[in-house]
C-alpha positions in Angstrom: -19.8 -4.4 -22.4 -17.0 -3.9 -24.9 -13.6 -5.5 -25.0 -11.9 -2.0 -24.7 -13.8 -1.4 -21.5 -12.6 -4.7 -20.0 -9.0 -4.0 -21.0 -9.3 -0.5 -19.4 -10.6 -2.0 -16.2 -7.8 -4.6 -16.2 -5.3 -1.8 -16.3 -7.2 0.1 -13.6 -7.1 -3.1 -11.5 -3.4 -3.4 -12.1 -2.8 0.2 -11.2 -4.9 -0.2 -8.0 -2.9 -3.4 -7.2 0.4 -1.7 -7.7 -0.6 1.1 -5.3 -1.7 -1.5 -2.7 1.7 -3.3 -3.2 3.5 -0.1 -2.1 1.5 -0.1 1.1 1.7 -3.8 1.7 5.4 -4.2 1.0 6.2 -1.9 3.9 3.7 -3.6 6.2 5.0 -7.1 5.4 8.6 -6.0 5.9 7.8 -4.5 9.3 5.8 -7.4 10.5 8.2 -10.0 9.1 11.3 -8.5 10.6 9.9 -6.9 13.8 6.8 -8.9 14.5 5.0 -5.6 14.9 1.3 -4.9 14.1 1.5 -1.3 12.8 -2.0 0.2 12.5 -0.3 3.6 11.9 1.1 2.6 8.5 -1.8 4.4 6.8 -0.7 7.6 8.5 2.6 7.6 6.6 0.5 7.2 3.4 -1.3 10.4 4.4 2.0 12.2 5.4 3.5 11.5 2.0 0.4 12.8 0.2 0.3 16.0 2.2 4.1 16.6 1.9 3.9 16.2 -1.9 0.9 18.6 -2.2 2.5 21.2 0.1 6.0 21.1 -1.6 4.6 21.0 -5.1 2.4 24.1 -4.3 5.3 25.9 -2.8 7.9 25.1 -5.5 5.8 24.6 -8.5 7.6 21.3 -9.1 5.7 18.0 -8.9 9.0 16.1 -8.8 10.1 18.1 -5.8 6.8 17.1 -4.2 7.4 13.4 -4.9 10.9 13.7 -3.4 9.4 15.4 -0.3 6.8 12.6 0.0 9.6 10.0 0.3 11.7 12.1 2.7 8.8 13.2 4.9 7.3 9.7 5.3 10.7 8.1 5.9 11.6 10.8 8.5 8.2 10.4 10.2 8.7 6.6 10.2 12.1 6.8 11.7 11.0 9.3 14.4 8.0 7.1 15.3 10.2 4.0 15.5 12.7 5.6 17.8 10.2 7.5 20.0 7.4 5.0 20.3 7.7 1.7 18.4 11.1 0.7 20.0 9.3 0.4 23.3 6.7 -2.1 21.9 8.9 -4.9 20.5 8.8 -6.9 23.8 5.1 -6.1 24.4 2.1 -8.1 23.3 0.2 -7.5 20.1 -2.7 -5.8 22.0 -0.3 -3.1 23.3 1.1 -2.6 19.8 -2.5 -2.3 18.4 -3.5 0.3 21.0 -0.3 2.3 20.7 -0.3 2.4 16.9 -4.0 3.2 16.9 -3.2 6.2 19.2 -0.6 7.3 16.6 -3.4 7.4 13.9 -5.3 9.9 16.1 -2.1 12.0 16.7 -1.2 12.1 13.0 -4.8 12.8 11.9 -5.3 15.7 14.3 -1.8 17.0 13.7 -2.3 17.0 10.0 -5.7 18.7 10.4 -4.1 21.4 12.6 -1.3 22.1 10.1 -3.2 21.9 6.8 -6.9 22.3 7.8 -9.8 20.0 7.0 -10.2 20.8 3.4 -8.8 18.5 0.7 -5.7 19.5 -1.2 -5.3 18.8 -4.9 -2.2 17.9 -7.0 -1.8 18.6 -10.7 -0.5 15.9 -13.0 2.8 17.0 -14.7 2.2 18.3 -18.2 4.1 15.6 -20.0 2.2 12.9 -18.1 -1.2 14.3 -18.7 -3.5 13.1 -21.4 -4.0 9.6 -22.8 -1.6 7.1 -24.2 -2.7 5.1 -27.3 -2.7 1.4 -26.7 -3.3 -1.4 -29.3 -6.9 -1.9 -30.2 -7.7 1.8 -30.2 -7.7 2.1 -26.4 -6.8 5.5 -24.9 -5.6 5.1 -21.3 -4.5 7.9 -19.0 -0.8 8.3 -19.2 -0.3 9.1 -15.5 -2.1 5.9 -14.4 0.1 4.0 -16.9 3.2 5.6 -15.4 2.0 4.5 -11.9 1.9 0.9 -13.1 5.4 1.1 -14.5 6.8 2.9 -11.4 5.2 0.3 -9.1 6.6 -2.6 -11.1 10.1 -1.0 -11.1 9.9 -0.5 -7.3 8.8 -4.1 -6.9 11.9 -5.3 -8.9 14.1 -2.9 -6.9 12.8 -4.2 -3.6 13.3 -7.8 -4.7 16.9 -7.1 -5.6 17.4 -5.2 -2.4 16.2 -8.1 -0.3 17.9 -10.8 -2.3 21.2 -9.3 -3.4 22.4 -6.7 -0.9 24.0 -6.8 2.5 21.0 -4.9 4.0 18.7 -7.5 2.4 20.7 -10.3 4.0 20.3 -8.6 7.4 16.6 -8.1 6.8 16.1 -11.8 6.0 18.3 -12.8 8.9 16.4 -10.5 11.2 13.1 -12.2 10.1 14.5 -15.7 10.8 16.5 -15.1 14.0 16.9 -11.6 15.3 18.8 -12.7 18.5 21.5 -14.5 16.4 22.2 -11.5 14.1 22.4 -9.2 17.2 24.9 -11.7 18.7 26.9 -11.5 15.5 27.4 -7.7 15.9 24.6 -6.3 13.8 23.1 -3.2 15.3 19.6 -4.5 15.5 18.2 -1.1 16.5 19.6 0.6 13.5 18.3 -2.2 11.3 14.8 -1.9 12.7 14.8 1.9 12.2 16.0 1.5 8.6 13.3 -1.1 7.8 10.6 1.0 9.4 11.7 4.1 7.5 11.8 2.2 4.3 8.3 0.9 4.8 7.0 4.3 5.7 8.7 5.9 2.6 6.9 3.3 0.3 3.6 4.2 1.9 4.3 7.9 1.5 5.2 7.5 -2.1 1.9 5.6 -2.7 0.0 8.4 -1.0 1.5 11.0 -3.2 0.7 9.1 -6.4 -2.9 8.3 -5.5 -3.4 11.9 -4.1 -2.6 13.1 -7.6 -5.4 11.1 -9.1 -8.0 11.7 -6.3 -7.4 14.3 -3.6 -5.3 14.7 -0.5 -7.3 14.7 2.7 -7.1 13.8 6.4 -7.8 10.1 7.1 -7.1 9.0 3.5 -4.8 6.2 4.6 -7.0 4.1 6.8 -9.2 2.5 4.1 -6.1 1.7 2.1 -4.5 0.2 5.2 -7.3 -2.3 5.6 -6.9 -3.5 2.0 -3.1 -3.7 2.5 -3.7 -6.1 5.5 -5.9 -8.2 3.2 -3.0 -8.2 0.6 -0.4 -9.5 3.1 -2.8 -12.1 4.4 -3.4 -13.4 0.9 0.3 -13.1 -0.2 1.8 -14.4 3.0 3.7 -12.7 5.8 7.2 -11.5 5.1 7.2 -12.1 1.3 7.7 -9.3 -1.2 6.7 -11.6 -4.0 3.6 -12.5 -2.0 2.8 -8.9 -1.4 3.0 -8.1 -5.2 0.9 -11.1 -6.2 -1.6 -10.5 -3.5 -1.9 -6.9 -4.4 -2.5 -7.5 -8.0 -5.1 -10.2 -7.2 -6.9 -7.8 -4.9 -6.8 -5.0 -7.4 -8.1 -7.0 -10.3 -10.7 -8.8 -8.2 -12.1 -5.5 -6.8 -12.0 -3.6 -10.0 -13.4 -6.2 -12.3 -15.9 -7.4 -9.8 -17.5 -4.0 -9.4 -17.9 -3.8 -13.2 -18.9 -7.3 -14.1 -21.0 -8.6 -11.2 -23.8 -5.9 -11.5 -24.0 -6.6 -15.2 -24.2 -10.3 -14.7 -26.8 -10.1 -12.0 -28.8 -7.7 -14.1 -28.6 -10.0 -17.1 -29.6 -13.3 -15.4 -31.8 -12.2 -12.6 -35.3 -10.9 -13.4 -35.5 -8.6 -10.5 -35.3 -4.8 -9.9 -32.8 -5.4 -7.2 -30.4 -7.5 -9.3 -27.9 -4.6 -9.8 -28.0 -3.8 -6.1 -27.3 -7.4 -5.2 -24.4 -7.6 -7.7 -22.9 -4.4 -6.4 -23.1 -5.6 -2.8 -21.5 -8.9 -3.7 -18.8 -7.1 -5.6 -17.8 -5.1 -2.5 -17.3 -8.4 -0.6 -15.3 -10.2 -3.3 -11.8 -9.4 -1.9 -12.8 -10.7 1.5 -14.2 -13.8 0.0 -10.9 -14.3 -1.8 -9.0 -13.8 1.4 -11.2 -16.4 3.2 -10.7 -18.9 0.4 -6.9 -18.5 0.5 -6.9 -18.9 4.3 -9.0 -22.1 4.1 -6.8 -23.6 1.4 -3.4 -22.2 2.5 -3.4 -20.7 6.0 0.2 -19.3 5.5 -0.9 -17.3 2.5 0.2 -17.9 -1.1 3.9 -17.3 -0.5 4.1 -17.2 3.3 6.0 -19.7 5.5 4.1 -19.3 8.7 0.4 -19.1 9.6 -1.3 -15.8 10.4 
């Protein structure tokens, strides 16, 4: 295994982590402010991907598709919050789980009805296609590198939004004492809708970016949603910094584990099943990491309350 391959996999892990952060940031905001378990968050990821693919095909502009992914996911999030989620805040977590699981089915079947069951494909913009030359003679796909940069910029923007703006003050206050900020005259319903739409927009943007690398298909958000929950458990509920650190840890652990563990097992185990065992263990690494974090720090790395 060469050094260039390891560096490339480090970058792949970082890119995967950045994508998970865009999903987890919305989830942690929604749960932190509203106390809501939202299983339908992966559906907004899918909505953003399909909106991007449809608009890009219609207009011939990838950038119009990206804008559509943000707008469509945010609009879907706001509509869902007003029509469904608003009735669940005073209900128990079981009711929230059942209702948002039903939303997954509604979004999946609705998307299949509109777009069909076959995957859609996005084309990388011309000036972002091809490789970028990195030190050490490493050629890395320019679009993946752009995803890393975009994700880090969004992370910085979110941190500034939460820490430095009036909306951020209201979000943090809503997380701490929603009854008090309502008593002070803040429109708590509008705040909840705004936070929900923001989280949905981030998920939709992630879906558009990943759909460009892979493909856009019905049900693509659910596997990513599971990993996003792992991220916020590791990082801590309600923490944007925790979501970023947890996402990068999960991305690097998963990507490097799938490359290194089969090689290590094949090297040190004199068995024909060594590679299979290594691959199986690699697929469990992120859950082992989550368990270790919960044992050592039940609140997560940056959380302030237990899960």
